[in-house]
N, C-alpha and C positions, 0 to 999 in steps of 0.2 A: 681140226677146223674150229674157228672161233667166230662168235656172233659179232657182226659189225656194229651193232647197237650198244652192247654192254660188255663185250669181251669175254663172255662166258664160253667155256669149251663145249662144243656140241658135236654130236655124231654125224657122220657123213650122210646118213639116210634121214636125218631129222629135217622136217619142213619148217618148224618153228623153234625159236630159242626157248629152252625150258625156264629161263630166268625172267626174261623181259617179254617174251611172246612175239618177237619180231619175226616175220617170215624170212626164211633162208632160201638162198638159190638152190634149186634142185630138191630132191627128196619127194616122197609121196605127199599128196595133199592131205592135210589134216584139218580138223575143226578149228576155226579161229576162236580167239578169246572172247568171251561174252562181255558185252558192255553193260552199262547201267541204263535201266529203263527211265527215260526222261519223264514220262507220265507218272510213274510211281514216285519219283523224287518230288514232283509237283504236288501230288496228293498228300504224301507224307508231311511235306513242309506246311501245307495248308492246315492239316489236322493238328500237328504238334510242331511248333516252330523249332527248326534246327534238325529235325529228324531226316528230312530230305537231303540236307547238307551232309549229315553223317552217313547216310546211305551212299552218297556220291564219293565218299572216301575222305572227307575233311572233318574228322571227329572233333578236334578242338574248336573249330569255328562253329560247328553245329551245337556244341555244348554251350558256347557263349550265348547263342540265340535261345536255347532252352532255359538257361539261368535268367536271362532278361525276361522271358515270359513268366517264369515263376515269381520274379520280383514284382511284376505288374499285377499278378494274381494276389500276392500277399498284400500289396498296397491297397487294392480294391477291397479285399476282405477286411483289412484294418479300418478303412473308412466306414464300411458298412457296420462293423462292430461298434465303432465310436458313435455313429448316428443312432443306431437302434431303431426305435419306433417314433422318435421325436420328429414331427413334421417340420418344425422350424429349422432343426439341424439338417434335415434332409435337403431342404431348399438351399441352405448355406453351402452344403458340400456337393450339390448336384453338378456344379462345374468341374470339380475335381474328379468325380466319377465319370463324367462325360469325357474328360481329357484322357483318363486312364483307359477307358473303353476304346477311344479312337487310336491311342498309341498301341494298344494290344492288337487291334485290327490291322494297323499298318505293319506291325511286326510279323503277324501271320502272313500277310500278302508278300512282304519283302522276303521272308524266309522261304516261302514257296517258290518265288521267282528265282532266288539264289540257288536253291536246290536243283531246280530245272536247269539253270545255266551251268552249274558245276557238272551235272550229269552229261549235258551236251558237250562240254569241254573235255570231259573224261573220254567220251566216245570218239570225239574227233582225234584225240591224241592216240587212242588205240588204232584208229584207221591210218593215221599218217606216220606215226612213229613206231607203232607196233607194241607200245606199252603204255601204262598209265602215266599221267603227267605229274603225279605227286607220290 
């Protein structure tokens, strides 16, 4: 007998495909594949941009968010090192620091929402197709 979803050979008594997790007709009921917790993906993405996306199974995209967050942190630190304790320089660079802080906040929020969305998409694919979408 073969799985209709992926073509993997399965036993007659199997309830789910061993490769893709799709439920098979007949066989004893077994535990379904665990999905990704959407709240965990949201919190991970809010704490460290990209971590929730990686948790949802999209490692490369999550790494791009993580690298962008690191670049924002390095840029902020470089401006602070350049300014030092000079009050006049601090006033001159305050706009750049504010822009960097706003961009970092936006990155955190967007990464958290993206991680949540990918976890939700992952779970919907498990329910409808019987396997992960990617």
